Backbone bond lengths (Angstrom), bond angles and torsions (degrees), N, CA, C in turn:
res aa  C-N    CA-C-N  psi(-1)  N-CA   C-N-CA  omega(-1)  CA-C   N-CA-C  phi
1 X - - - 1.458 - - 1.520 110.15 -
2 X 1.323 116.84 124.26 1.458 122.47 176.40 1.528 109.20 -98.64
3 X 1.337 115.86 170.29 1.454 119.81 177.99 1.522 108.78 -139.97
4 X 1.345 115.95 140.86 1.454 121.95 -179.64 1.519 110.54 -110.20
5 X 1.326 114.99 143.53 1.454 123.13 173.15 1.519 107.52 -110.02
6 X 1.345 116.41 130.00 1.465 120.94 -179.10 1.520 108.64 -116.98
7 X 1.334 116.55 124.13 1.457 122.85 -179.56 1.514 110.16 -126.53
8 X 1.331 117.05 150.07 1.459 123.03 167.54 1.525 107.44 -100.19
9 X 1.330 117.65 128.67 1.456 121.27 -172.58 1.524 110.30 -133.40
10 X 1.313 116.98 137.31 1.462 121.32 177.79 1.527 109.57 -69.31
11 X 1.332 116.27 153.03 1.457 121.55 -173.08 1.526 112.84 -57.44
12 X 1.322 116.78 -41.27 1.459 120.52 -174.57 1.522 113.20 -65.11
13 X 1.351 117.19 -21.04 1.452 120.52 -175.03 1.525 114.04 -115.78
14 X 1.334 116.79 2.60 1.462 118.29 -172.04 1.528 111.98 -63.88
15 X 1.323 118.54 -40.06 1.462 120.48 179.81 1.520 111.25 -66.99
16 X 1.337 115.94 -43.45 1.462 119.66 -178.29 1.523 111.66 -63.68
17 X 1.328 116.77 -43.62 1.464 120.04 -178.85 1.527 110.33 -69.18
18 X 1.332 117.66 -41.04 1.463 120.68 178.72 1.521 110.67 -61.41
19 X 1.342 116.52 -44.14 1.464 120.46 178.33 1.518 111.24 -63.88
20 X 1.343 116.33 -38.64 1.462 120.15 179.35 1.527 111.03 -64.54
21 X 1.329 117.35 -38.31 1.466 120.86 177.79 1.531 110.84 -64.38
22 X 1.311 116.26 -41.57 1.468 119.91 178.79 1.525 110.64 -66.64
23 X 1.328 117.00 -41.42 1.464 120.65 177.95 1.525 110.84 -64.22
24 X 1.335 116.29 -28.36 1.463 120.59 -178.22 1.527 112.77 -86.52
25 X 1.326 117.10 1.94 1.457 118.47 173.80 1.507 116.53 117.21
26 X 1.331 118.46 1.80 1.463 119.21 177.92 1.526 109.74 -63.68
27 X 1.326 116.13 139.39 1.465 121.30 177.89 1.520 111.17 -74.03
28 X 1.332 115.81 -30.18 1.462 121.72 176.83 1.510 108.66 -159.60
29 X 1.322 116.31 159.83 1.462 121.89 176.45 1.521 107.87 -145.30
30 X 1.320 117.39 112.35 1.465 121.37 -179.59 1.519 109.62 -106.68
31 X 1.332 115.40 145.68 1.458 122.16 -178.74 1.521 108.59 -111.54
32 X 1.332 117.19 128.38 1.459 122.82 -178.08 1.522 109.57 -128.32
33 X 1.327 115.78 158.13 1.461 121.11 173.63 1.520 108.34 -74.29
34 X 1.332 116.65 116.23 1.466 120.10 -179.49 1.516 111.93 -65.52
35 X 1.330 117.98 -18.23 1.465 121.98 -179.39 1.531 112.41 -98.59
36 X 1.333 116.87 9.22 1.468 119.75 -178.55 1.527 110.53 -57.31
37 X 1.325 115.48 135.23 1.457 120.99 -179.91 1.510 114.02 88.24
38 X 1.345 116.73 -3.43 1.464 120.51 179.34 1.525 109.81 -112.41
39 X 1.330 115.81 177.22 1.463 120.64 179.19 1.524 111.96 -65.80
40 X 1.345 116.78 -18.33 1.462 121.41 -179.15 1.518 113.34 -94.03
41 X 1.326 117.23 6.80 1.459 120.20 179.41 1.525 109.78 -57.82
42 X 1.328 115.93 139.15 1.469 121.66 -172.99 1.523 110.15 -124.07
43 X 1.328 116.46 127.95 1.459 120.26 173.99 1.517 108.86 -72.20
44 X 1.314 116.48 138.12 1.455 120.36 -179.63 1.523 108.73 -136.58
45 X 1.306 116.40 101.62 1.451 121.91 175.94 1.514 107.21 -159.77
46 X 1.295 115.36 164.80 1.461 119.31 179.81 1.504 111.32 -142.87
47 X 1.305 115.77 160.91 1.449 122.61 174.84 1.517 107.71 -117.41
48 X 1.326 117.07 161.04 1.461 118.51 176.52 1.527 111.35 -53.06
49 X 1.321 115.05 123.33 1.460 120.17 -179.84 1.518 113.71 94.52
50 X 1.351 117.23 -11.23 1.472 118.63 -179.52 1.527 110.55 -140.76
51 X 1.340 115.95 36.81 1.449 119.65 179.25 1.526 109.69 -68.68
52 X 1.359 117.60 148.33 1.462 119.28 176.66 1.520 110.32 -64.78
53 X 1.337 116.32 144.42 1.459 120.13 -178.89 1.522 111.46 -62.53
54 X 1.336 116.70 -38.18 1.458 122.53 179.30 1.514 108.91 -123.43
55 X 1.346 116.06 126.30 1.464 120.44 179.86 1.523 109.06 -82.24
56 X 1.320 116.10 64.83 1.457 120.96 -179.19 1.516 109.14 -155.84
57 X 1.330 114.80 157.33 1.453 120.74 176.14 1.527 109.58 -90.77
58 X 1.312 116.96 173.89 1.463 120.47 176.23 1.514 109.42 -62.50
59 X 1.330 116.31 -44.90 1.464 122.23 177.18 1.517 108.18 -122.38
60 X 1.342 116.29 122.58 1.459 120.94 -172.47 1.522 111.71 -117.01
61 X 1.312 114.96 137.12 1.461 121.00 171.83 1.521 107.94 -106.31
62 X 1.334 116.33 119.35 1.454 120.73 177.53 1.528 108.45 -105.67
63 X 1.328 114.83 126.96 1.463 121.31 179.31 1.522 107.44 -113.97
64 X 1.335 116.35 113.90 1.461 122.12 -178.00 1.526 109.32 -110.16
65 X 1.320 115.97 133.98 1.462 121.91 -177.76 1.522 109.97 -102.60
66 X 1.339 116.16 132.44 1.463 122.11 179.24 1.524 110.09 -126.17
67 X 1.336 114.22 155.21 1.462 119.45 -178.52 1.524 112.08 -76.16
68 X 1.337 117.67 -21.62 1.473 120.68 -179.75 1.518 109.86 -154.34
69 X 1.325 115.86 162.91 1.459 120.96 179.12 1.522 111.11 -67.55
70 X 1.340 116.81 -33.59 1.462 120.18 178.36 1.527 110.86 -63.16
71 X 1.334 116.97 -41.30 1.464 119.99 179.12 1.523 110.68 -67.87
72 X 1.319 117.01 -35.94 1.464 120.72 176.99 1.533 110.35 -62.19
73 X 1.337 116.41 -48.14 1.470 120.26 -178.51 1.520 110.85 -63.07
74 X 1.329 116.55 -39.61 1.464 119.98 179.73 1.529 110.67 -64.25
75 X 1.303 116.37 -40.84 1.464 120.34 178.80 1.515 111.38 -65.55
76 X 1.327 116.59 -41.47 1.466 120.71 179.74 1.520 110.42 -64.17
77 X 1.331 117.39 -37.80 1.471 121.36 177.98 1.527 111.20 -65.40
78 X 1.344 116.02 -33.69 1.462 119.93 -178.57 1.528 112.77 -71.30
79 X 1.324 117.32 -23.07 1.460 119.74 -176.68 1.520 112.38 -66.84
80 X 1.335 118.24 -34.52 1.469 121.35 -174.67 1.522 112.78 -66.46
81 X 1.324 119.46 -52.97 1.476 117.80 179.71 1.517 113.89 -71.26
82 X 1.363 118.25 -12.33 1.466 119.42 -177.65 1.525 112.87 -82.72
83 X 1.334 117.17 4.89 1.461 119.16 177.46 1.507 113.92 92.66
84 X 1.321 117.59 7.70 1.456 121.11 -178.02 1.527 112.94 -99.37
85 X 1.322 116.93 -1.58 1.460 119.14 179.64 1.521 110.06 -60.48
86 X 1.307 116.36 137.96 1.459 121.08 179.44 1.506 113.63 88.65
87 X 1.331 118.13 -13.02 1.460 120.24 -179.54 1.518 111.86 -96.00
88 X 1.328 116.89 -1.31 1.459 119.62 177.90 1.524 110.56 -142.06
89 X 1.313 114.37 160.61 1.461 121.78 177.74 1.512 108.36 -126.25
90 X 1.325 116.32 126.52 1.462 121.15 178.63 1.526 109.98 -67.59
91 X 1.320 116.78 132.55 1.462 121.42 178.29 1.514 110.76 -106.76
92 X 1.333 116.87 -58.94 1.461 120.24 -177.83 1.520 110.34 -170.80
93 X 1.322 114.78 166.33 1.458 122.01 164.55 1.521 106.76 -118.63
94 X 1.315 116.30 151.07 1.464 119.71 -179.19 1.517 109.85 -149.96
95 X 1.314 115.30 145.62 1.452 121.72 -179.18 1.520 110.11 -79.79
96 X 1.327 115.33 145.53 1.458 121.95 177.95 1.521 107.88 -125.91
97 X 1.311 117.04 114.76 1.455 120.88 -178.49 1.520 110.47 -66.41
98 X 1.327 116.12 141.83 1.458 120.49 175.11 1.525 108.87 -63.22
99 X 1.327 115.88 149.60 1.465 119.13 -175.81 1.519 109.34 -156.46
100 X 1.296 115.43 169.50 1.461 121.91 173.12 1.527 106.58 -82.24
101 X 1.349 115.40 89.71 1.455 120.39 -172.34 1.523 111.98 -65.24
102 X 1.320 117.24 -33.76 1.460 119.66 178.04 1.524 110.22 -62.74
103 X 1.329 116.18 -46.66 1.457 119.90 -179.74 1.535 111.18 -64.58
104 X 1.336 116.46 -40.08 1.461 119.40 179.47 1.526 111.17 -65.62
105 X 1.327 116.75 -39.66 1.461 120.26 178.39 1.526 110.66 -65.61
106 X 1.313 116.46 -44.08 1.458 120.21 179.55 1.524 111.57 -62.03
107 X 1.331 116.35 -33.93 1.463 120.35 -178.16 1.526 112.08 -64.71
108 X 1.360 117.24 -18.80 1.463 120.05 178.90 1.527 112.02 -75.06
109 X 1.334 117.25 -15.73 1.458 121.10 -175.38 1.518 109.49 -114.98
110 X 1.310 115.40 97.08 1.461 122.50 179.54 1.530 109.51 -96.95
111 X 1.326 118.17 160.84 1.471 119.90 174.08 1.524 111.25 -57.40
112 X 1.325 116.21 143.30 1.467 122.70 -178.92 1.515 108.29 -118.05
113 X 1.323 116.63 129.87 1.460 121.31 178.66 1.523 110.09 -103.74
114 X 1.325 115.93 130.16 1.461 122.44 176.67 1.524 106.87 -115.08
115 X 1.319 116.73 117.63 1.460 119.17 -175.47 1.520 109.92 69.89
116 X 1.316 116.62 -142.13 1.463 120.51 -177.34 1.524 113.56 -103.10
117 X 1.369 117.28 -19.55 1.458 118.49 -171.08 1.524 115.02 -123.47
118 X 1.319 117.76 -28.12 1.463 119.61 -173.21 1.525 110.92 -84.95
119 X 1.319 116.31 125.71 1.463 122.27 -179.56 1.522 110.01 -124.95
120 X 1.337 116.37 136.66 1.457 122.69 169.95 1.524 105.75 -102.74
121 X 1.340 116.97 117.11 1.466 120.62 -169.81 1.528 109.97 -126.77
122 X 1.348 118.99 117.04 1.471 120.92 173.29 1.525 110.33 -62.38
123 X 1.326 115.94 154.82 1.462 120.59 -173.15 1.524 113.08 -64.07
124 X 1.330 117.55 -23.58 1.461 119.64 -177.90 1.537 112.94 -88.26
125 X 1.314 116.99 4.05 1.465 121.36 178.13 1.524 110.68 -113.37
126 X 1.313 115.90 153.81 1.454 122.80 170.92 1.530 108.14 -128.74
127 X 1.314 116.75 135.63 1.459 120.21 175.87 1.519 109.77 -71.36
128 X 1.328 115.46 148.71 1.450 120.36 173.93 1.523 110.71 -67.90
129 X 1.340 117.22 162.87 1.476 120.09 -177.61 1.518 113.45 -55.05
130 X 1.330 117.59 -41.55 1.467 119.82 -179.71 1.520 111.55 -68.20
131 X 1.338 116.38 -39.01 1.464 120.08 179.33 1.528 111.11 -69.35
132 X 1.320 116.51 -39.30 1.465 120.89 -174.77 1.526 112.76 -72.89
133 X 1.328 116.81 -21.71 1.450 120.17 -177.90 1.538 110.25 -64.56
134 X 1.311 116.80 119.39 1.473 124.11 179.84 1.529 113.98 65.13
135 X 1.337 117.63 14.91 1.463 120.42 -178.29 1.529 111.16 -81.49
136 X 1.320 116.03 143.63 1.457 122.37 167.79 1.531 106.48 -96.54
137 X 1.329 116.51 108.65 1.455 120.34 -173.91 1.525 111.46 -102.32
138 X 1.334 115.04 134.30 1.458 121.72 170.05 1.518 106.88 -110.83
139 X 1.325 116.21 115.76 1.457 121.30 177.84 1.525 108.08 -85.99
140 X 1.324 116.32 115.62 1.466 119.46 -173.68 1.518 109.47 -151.55
141 X 1.328 116.00 126.29 1.460 121.52 177.20 1.518 110.08 -102.93
142 X 1.334 117.73 149.24 1.467 119.90 174.00 1.524 109.31 -58.36
143 X 1.326 116.63 136.27 1.459 119.82 -177.68 1.501 111.36 -150.62
144 X 1.311 116.18 -156.55 1.460 120.97 -174.48 1.514 112.39 -78.70
145 X 1.327 118.07 -21.83 1.464 120.56 179.04 1.517 109.91 -95.53
146 X 1.328 115.75 145.00 1.465 121.26 -175.66 1.523 111.32 -68.85
147 X 1.332 115.86 139.57 1.456 119.90 168.71 1.515 114.60 120.41
148 X 1.342 117.00 96.70 1.460 120.84 173.72 1.525 111.21 -124.19
149 X 1.337 116.90 0.34 1.456 120.23 -179.86 1.507 114.19 94.39
150 X 1.334 117.54 -10.98 1.467 119.39 -177.05 1.527 112.59 -81.40
151 X 1.334 118.33 -28.87 1.461 119.96 -178.72 1.523 110.23 -75.02
152 X 1.327 115.26 147.21 1.473 120.50 -175.89 1.522 112.64 -56.74
153 X 1.334 117.62 -38.78 1.461 119.43 -176.40 1.528 111.54 -67.13
154 X 1.333 116.50 -41.54 1.464 120.21 177.67 1.517 110.44 -67.42
155 X 1.330 116.09 -40.99 1.464 121.09 178.95 1.527 110.72 -60.56
156 X 1.321 117.05 -41.89 1.466 120.99 178.54 1.525 111.47 -61.87
157 X 1.325 117.13 -44.28 1.461 120.11 -179.84 1.526 111.23 -65.30
158 X 1.317 116.76 -41.85 1.463 120.19 178.02 1.525 110.50 -62.35
159 X 1.336 116.18 -41.86 1.466 119.71 179.53 1.533 110.72 -63.96
160 X 1.339 116.79 -39.05 1.466 119.26 178.13 1.527 110.00 -61.99
161 X 1.324 116.89 -43.86 1.466 120.67 179.51 1.525 111.14 -61.31
162 X 1.322 116.35 -45.53 1.470 120.71 -179.14 1.527 110.59 -59.31
163 X 1.328 116.68 -39.84 1.458 120.51 -173.42 1.530 114.37 -89.93
164 X 1.334 117.60 -17.85 1.464 118.79 -171.02 1.523 116.06 -125.77
165 X 1.312 118.08 -21.30 1.455 120.20 -175.02 1.528 111.13 -71.25
166 X 1.315 115.88 131.37 1.459 121.08 176.21 1.527 109.00 -102.95
167 X 1.333 118.44 146.84 1.470 121.18 178.95 1.522 111.87 -56.02
168 X 1.326 114.15 144.47 1.472 122.96 175.84 1.522 114.54 70.08
169 X 1.336 118.05 11.12 1.461 119.35 170.13 1.523 108.74 -79.02
170 X 1.318 116.99 142.12 1.461 120.24 176.10 1.530 109.01 -83.23
171 X 1.336 115.81 148.74 1.466 119.58 -174.86 1.514 110.83 -141.79
172 X 1.328 115.41 138.75 1.462 123.16 173.26 1.513 108.54 -118.17
173 X 1.338 116.92 123.91 1.461 122.97 176.64 1.525 107.17 -105.13
174 X 1.340 116.07 103.97 1.461 121.00 -176.15 1.527 109.17 -94.04
175 X 1.348 115.79 119.01 1.458 120.90 -172.22 1.515 108.77 86.34
176 X 1.345 115.79 56.48 1.469 120.39 -165.90 1.517 114.45 -72.84
177 X 1.352 119.25 -21.38 1.461 120.31 178.01 1.506 112.21 60.63
178 X 1.322 117.21 -112.61 1.468 122.03 179.58 1.519 112.10 -84.05
179 X 1.333 117.01 -9.29 1.453 121.20 -176.67 1.511 113.99 88.08
180 X 1.321 117.17 5.47 1.462 120.33 -172.78 1.524 113.07 -59.95
181 X 1.334 117.82 -39.77 1.468 119.67 -177.05 1.525 111.00 -72.33
182 X 1.325 116.51 -40.43 1.463 119.99 177.42 1.525 110.44 -64.84
183 X 1.320 117.04 -41.54 1.462 121.20 179.39 1.517 110.23 -64.39
184 X 1.335 116.90 -43.52 1.465 120.60 178.23 1.525 110.32 -61.16
185 X 1.337 116.58 -43.37 1.466 120.11 -179.65 1.523 110.99 -61.15
186 X 1.337 116.46 -42.83 1.464 119.96 179.69 1.527 110.96 -64.05
187 X 1.333 116.89 -40.91 1.459 119.87 179.27 1.531 111.49 -67.61
188 X 1.328 115.86 -26.99 1.467 120.20 178.48 1.529 112.27 -85.32
189 X 1.337 117.15 -0.35 1.458 119.97 173.15 1.504 116.81 109.32
190 X 1.348 118.01 1.04 1.467 119.50 177.86 1.522 110.17 -69.43
191 X 1.331 116.75 145.36 1.456 121.57 174.85 1.532 109.51 -167.39
192 X 1.333 116.38 138.33 1.464 126.91 -8.83 1.536 111.33 -73.74
193 X 1.335 115.56 159.82 1.464 122.23 179.22 1.520 108.71 -120.82
194 X 1.327 115.77 130.01 1.461 121.93 -179.31 1.524 108.88 -127.24
195 X 1.333 116.52 135.65 1.459 122.34 173.05 1.511 109.73 -114.89
196 X 1.322 116.83 139.66 1.465 122.21 -176.61 1.528 108.59 -131.38
197 X 1.341 116.44 139.92 1.465 119.96 176.13 1.519 108.79 -151.49
198 X 1.335 116.76 158.16 1.462 121.40 176.54 1.528 111.28 -89.72
199 X 1.340 117.33 -9.94 1.460 123.04 -175.81 1.534 109.68 -102.08
200 X 1.336 118.78 116.59 1.468 120.10 178.89 1.520 113.56 -56.98
201 X 1.337 115.90 -33.43 1.463 120.28 179.20 1.526 110.95 -64.73
202 X 1.324 116.53 -38.62 1.461 120.33 178.48 1.525 110.73 -66.74
203 X 1.331 116.72 -42.26 1.472 120.29 178.65 1.524 110.24 -62.19
204 X 1.338 116.46 -42.80 1.460 120.57 178.94 1.524 111.20 -63.69
205 X 1.341 116.85 -44.94 1.462 120.59 179.18 1.520 111.03 -63.50
206 X 1.324 117.06 -40.49 1.461 120.95 179.92 1.525 111.25 -63.04
207 X 1.325 116.25 -44.47 1.459 119.75 178.85 1.523 111.45 -61.61
208 X 1.330 115.71 -42.49 1.466 119.95 178.87 1.526 111.20 -64.05
209 X 1.328 117.13 -44.29 1.462 120.81 179.62 1.525 111.82 -64.72
210 X 1.333 116.48 -37.20 1.467 119.76 177.81 1.531 110.63 -65.04
211 X 1.342 116.60 -42.15 1.465 119.79 177.56 1.527 110.87 -61.82
212 X 1.329 116.16 -44.51 1.465 120.36 -178.72 1.529 111.32 -62.02
213 X 1.338 116.18 -27.76 1.461 120.49 -178.37 1.531 112.62 -99.78
214 X 1.342 115.66 11.86 1.467 120.98 179.57 1.523 110.35 49.32
215 X 1.331 114.05 48.37 1.456 121.14 -169.84 1.522 110.85 -112.25
216 X 1.309 117.12 133.97 1.455 122.78 -179.57 1.524 109.75 -89.53
217 X 1.327 115.13 88.76 1.463 121.60 177.39 1.521 107.98 -146.04
218 X 1.334 116.63 144.64 1.458 121.66 179.01 1.525 109.40 -110.34
219 X 1.335 115.54 147.74 1.463 120.42 -177.35 1.517 109.61 -131.80
220 X 1.340 115.50 138.16 1.460 121.67 -174.98 1.530 110.49 -136.88
221 X 1.330 114.80 150.97 1.451 118.98 163.33 1.524 108.25 -69.09
222 X 1.324 116.27 145.65 1.468 120.16 -178.61 1.527 111.21 -56.74
223 X 1.329 116.85 -35.60 1.466 120.29 -178.14 1.526 111.84 -70.70
224 X 1.337 117.42 -18.33 1.468 121.02 -177.75 1.521 112.70 -101.32
225 X 1.336 116.91 -5.14 1.460 118.57 -175.17 1.521 110.46 -91.98
226 X 1.315 115.60 126.19 1.458 120.83 177.14 1.521 108.25 -95.01
227 X 1.307 115.05 120.99 1.466 122.54 -169.65 1.524 112.97 -45.15
228 X 1.295 114.66 115.27 1.461 122.97 172.17 1.520 106.13 -130.89
229 X 1.301 117.35 128.50 1.451 120.28 -173.00 1.526 111.94 -76.19
230 X 1.342 115.10 158.15 1.447 121.37 178.31 1.519 110.94 -128.67
231 X 1.337 116.38 151.29 1.459 119.87 175.33 1.516 110.76 -62.30
232 X 1.329 115.07 -34.12 1.465 121.17 176.72 1.522 108.33 -129.42
233 X 1.307 116.38 129.10 1.462 121.96 173.12 1.516 107.13 -116.59
234 X 1.317 115.29 125.25 1.455 121.45 -174.34 1.524 108.57 -123.17
235 X 1.322 117.65 133.47 1.462 121.55 178.37 1.526 109.37 -139.48
236 X 1.309 115.95 115.83 1.459 122.55 177.20 1.520 107.07 -112.35
237 X 1.341 115.25 87.97 1.467 119.00 -175.00 1.534 107.91 -125.18
238 X 1.325 118.14 -114.65 1.460 124.55 174.52 1.522 107.49 -146.57
239 X 1.308 117.28 163.55 1.465 120.42 -169.13 1.530 113.42 -62.20
240 X 1.334 118.81 -43.34 1.466 119.81 -177.84 1.528 112.45 -62.26
241 X 1.336 119.35 -52.12 1.467 117.46 176.64 1.524 113.02 -64.40
242 X 1.313 118.28 -31.67 1.464 119.88 176.97 1.523 110.86 -62.55
243 X 1.317 117.38 -39.47 1.473 120.20 178.31 1.524 110.62 -67.27
244 X 1.323 117.52 -41.71 1.459 121.13 179.24 1.526 111.67 -66.36
245 X 1.329 115.76 -31.61 1.463 120.76 -176.81 1.524 113.45 -87.47
246 X 1.326 117.96 3.36 1.473 120.70 -174.45 1.535 112.89 -52.86
247 X 1.321 119.88 -48.45 1.482 118.04 -179.76 1.529 112.45 -62.40
248 X 1.326 117.00 -41.88 1.457 120.96 -178.61 1.526 111.51 -65.92
249 X 1.330 116.68 -49.98 1.459 119.86 -177.40 1.525 111.62 -64.90
250 X 1.325 116.55 -38.85 1.464 119.67 177.56 1.529 110.64 -62.44
251 X 1.338 116.79 -40.55 1.466 120.93 -179.42 1.530 112.32 -67.41
252 X 1.330 117.34 -22.70 1.469 120.84 -179.42 1.527 112.70 -79.93
253 X 1.339 117.29 -13.43 1.470 120.47 -177.56 1.528 110.14 -82.63
254 X 1.321 117.05 127.99 1.470 121.55 177.25 1.528 110.00 -65.44
255 X 1.331 119.10 154.83 1.465 120.71 175.19 1.529 110.52 -53.97
256 X 1.332 115.81 127.20 1.461 120.75 -176.75 1.508 113.89 79.78
257 X 1.345 116.61 -0.27 1.454 120.44 179.99 1.517 112.81 -79.72
258 X 1.324 115.74 179.09 1.459 120.78 -175.43 1.525 111.98 -124.80
259 X 1.329 113.59 147.74 1.455 121.76 178.44 1.524 108.54 -116.13
260 X 1.341 116.08 133.48 1.465 122.19 -179.07 1.522 107.98 -127.29
261 X 1.319 117.02 123.67 1.462 122.41 -177.30 1.514 110.75 -124.13
262 X 1.335 115.61 139.03 1.462 119.50 172.06 1.524 108.36 -143.96
263 X 1.343 116.00 -177.36 1.453 120.00 -168.59 1.517 110.61 88.19
264 X 1.328 116.09 19.63 1.464 122.65 -175.39 1.529 109.48 -115.98
265 X 1.322 116.11 125.39 1.460 120.08 174.40 1.526 109.80 -71.42
266 X 1.321 116.47 153.21 1.468 120.25 -178.34 1.518 111.58 -54.46
267 X 1.329 117.43 -39.75 1.464 120.54 -177.99 1.526 112.57 -71.80
268 X 1.348 117.07 -14.10 1.457 120.68 -179.36 1.524 112.50 -97.55
269 X 1.322 117.30 -4.91 1.468 120.96 -171.02 1.518 112.44 -57.65
270 X 1.323 118.06 -47.35 1.465 120.48 -174.62 1.519 112.56 -64.47
271 X 1.338 117.29 -38.61 1.463 118.55 -178.93 1.527 110.96 -70.58
272 X 1.319 118.08 -32.08 1.463 120.03 175.81 1.532 109.93 -71.27
273 X 1.329 116.93 -43.05 1.466 120.89 177.16 1.531 110.28 -57.32
274 X 1.320 116.22 -42.42 1.467 121.03 -179.21 1.521 111.48 -64.39
275 X 1.343 117.49 -35.16 1.460 121.39 -178.54 1.526 111.97 -64.64
276 X 1.336 117.25 -22.72 1.466 121.05 -176.62 1.530 113.06 -99.19
277 X 1.335 116.99 -2.77 1.459 119.44 172.95 1.532 108.88 -80.42
278 X 1.318 119.22 146.08 1.470 127.65 2.26 1.520 113.19 -92.99
279 X 1.349 117.83 4.84 1.453 119.93 -174.06 1.520 113.79 -63.16
280 X 1.328 116.39 -48.16 1.462 121.52 -178.88 1.518 109.15 -136.50
281 X 1.304 116.66 130.97 1.465 121.22 177.35 1.527 107.93 -90.21
282 X 1.333 115.77 102.92 1.461 122.02 -179.92 1.524 110.87 -91.18
283 X 1.314 115.89 156.02 1.454 121.40 172.46 1.518 108.14 -147.34
284 X 1.313 116.25 164.03 1.464 120.41 179.57 1.525 108.70 -73.19
285 X 1.316 115.11 118.40 1.467 119.66 177.27 1.524 110.67 -81.56
286 X 1.341 116.00 -44.96 1.466 119.41 -179.79 1.522 108.73 -163.10
287 X 1.335 115.95 154.32 1.468 121.70 177.80 1.526 109.53 -119.86
288 X 1.342 114.46 153.05 1.466 119.64 178.73 1.529 108.61 -157.11
289 X 1.313 116.59 123.38 1.470 122.81 175.77 1.528 112.96 52.28
290 X 1.339 117.09 38.19 1.462 120.67 177.52 1.512 114.52 88.53
291 X 1.340 117.72 -3.52 1.457 122.64 178.82 1.521 109.28 -108.92
292 X 1.343 116.26 157.79 1.457 119.33 178.91 1.520 110.51 -129.06
293 X 1.315 114.58 157.27 1.455 123.06 169.70 1.514 107.12 -112.44
294 X 1.319 117.00 124.72 1.459 122.71 179.01 1.528 109.06 -102.66
295 X 1.319 116.59 142.88 1.462 119.78 179.17 1.523 109.55 -146.58
296 X 1.315 115.81 149.49 1.453 121.03 177.76 1.523 109.75 -168.94
297 X 1.316 117.47 166.80 1.462 121.30 179.75 1.518 110.39 -112.36
298 X 1.304 115.51 157.14 1.464 120.65 -179.55 1.515 111.44 -64.54
299 X 1.341 115.11 -25.26 1.464 118.94 178.63 1.513 111.28 -77.83
300 X 1.349 117.78 -8.46 1.450 121.01 177.79 1.508 114.42 96.78
301 X 1.341 116.02 -1.57 1.468 118.35 178.80 1.527 109.01 -88.04
302 X 1.309 114.13 152.55 1.460 117.87 179.84 1.524 110.28 -68.75
303 X 1.383 113.63 144.18 1.458 119.45 -179.78 1.511 110.62 -107.27
């Protein structure tokens, strides 16, 4: 039996108190928006070049996990002389039953269906006979590189590929993460397929995932890739880097080819579209959960 300590902590002290709890023996310490679910709920995320100065909300709930109640009490006693008194408010302690944490974590990741045939399936799941019939399966586990198909931006890109990709079109996935989009494109008949990322870990994960899926796709670090154009160039990143990358991504599109962008919030769509004029006329292809997928062709026609 484990026990959790729940505190309310002001933004200026949330890091210090969380670190103090970990130093005092907490097994983990998670930080949550204390106003989540209310009218005061605050979005907290950043993009390259516009990260929040403080990774904390105005009102923070810190939940620290301890192996026993005695360790929890000892840690709480240590907070007062360490200079943290007055920066937090005790909320409650609560018991946490022991469990098969691996199984519980795996249960959060179910197979995802895109369209009628494409499935993203974690290794610990098997599709039923009806689902598996004629299915294109991508075996992919959550890992260190971004992209399992569950996030709206990845889902939008996969849906675009399912509905628009033609066999034997070449494709470049810029910012490949886990390689999921490049792998999906290859399974849908694109060739050749190239994935590019600035993170060596992402390139390594993508290569491993492609091998596991018996998929013909190549992956490169951006610094090692020599510009070769693609019929389709796809980038699922974030709006700020997408705007900075506009000249590069536009140059990667073959004449008459198409560009597909995601990682863009609905409110950011127009500024990203503007960044790609006059080279490519983008428009919103589809929206999902506050995010959009933008698409356009080099010839200026909507895609």
